[in-house]
N, C-alpha and C positions, 0 to 999 in steps of 0.2 A: 533480478531476485524474485521473480515470480515465474513459475513454470507454466501455469495456466490460470486464466480467469474463468472460474466455473460457473459463476452467475453475475449478472449485473443489471441494474435498472437505474432509475433517475435518482435514487437515494441510497443505494447500497450496492456493495460488490462483495464477492468472495473469491478467493484465490488460493492456489496450492503452490507450495515451493518444495522441490525435492533437493535436500541439502547434499551437496557433493564436496568432496575434499578440495576441489579447485577453486571453491568460492573464496573470494578475498577477505570475507569475514569470518572464515573458519580458522580456529587456532586449537591445536592439539585435539582435533576431531570434534570440536564443539562450536556451533554457531554462536558468535559473540554478541553482546548487547547491541552494538551498532548495526549489526546485520538484522537483528529483529526489528529495530526501529526502521531501517531502510525497507524491509519487506512490508511492514505496515504502511509506510509512506507510498510505496508503489502501488499497492492495491487500493489504497484510499484515493490516490490522485486519479484513478481510473473513473471513479464516480462522477467527478466534475469534468475531468479531461475529455470524457466521450462527447460532451456537448459542443466541443470545438470542431468535431468531425462530421462529415456528412453521414447519414444513415447508410448502413451496409458497407461501409469503409473499414474492412477488418484488417487491412494492411497499414492503415495510417497514412495514406498518401494524399488526403485532401487538405491537409493542414500541417503546420509545424507549431508546436507548443513547447514550453518548458515550464517547470514548476519547482518551487522551493518550499521547504519546511520553514515557515516564518516563526513558529514558536512550538515547542513541545510543552503543552499545558500540563500534562500528567503522563507518567509512565511507571507501571509497576511490572517488574520482571520477576517471576516466581522461579523459573527454571530455565536452563539452556537446553535446546535440542541438539542432537549429535548428527554426525554424517550418517546418511542412510534414512534418517527420519523424513517424513513428509508432513510439513506444517500447514494448517488451514487457517487463513486469515479472513475474518469477517469484518466488514467496515460499514458504518452508517453515517450518512450526512446529518449534522446537527444544525448548521447554519450556512448560509451562502449569500454573498453580496457580488452582483455583477456589474461591471461597467463595460465599455466598448473594448472588447479584446482582453479583458482581465477578470479573473474570478478570485475572490478571497473567501475562504471557507473553513470551517472547523469540522473535523470528522473524528468519531470515535472508532477505535479498532480493538479487536480481541484475536489473539493467536492462540490456536489450539494444537497440542501434540497428542495423538491418540485420544481425542475428546477431552483431554485435560487442559484447562485454561492456563497458559503460561505467561501471557502478556496481556495487559489492559492498558490502553493509552488514549489520549485525546491529543490530536495534533491540529495546528493551524497551517494553512497553505496559501501561497500566492501562485496562481497559474495563469500564464498569459501567452498570447500568440507571438511568434518571432518572425 
């Protein structure tokens, strides 16, 4: 549910998603609310998830991880995007706690469609090595 990660660093990530009709979260040519949350979750998890991999591993071969949304603290959805739209998701790390092989974090996300804010959310994650 992310076409491209366009930028990433230790505390933030930005991604694009090109909405197509074959997406499981599309109904009647509109990306539904669960799809927006899933998109925000995937871009968000990249911020913390990258620390589990070796630098330069762009294919993800140096480790196996999995992650879960442990809580949706806040979500506001103003508008649904349609098939053919390209949404831009920007995320920012709020807090992070690491133990051996496990990270628990809170990340804020904002999704834009044509520079219009359509989703604002705060999500908690549990990310761990498998």
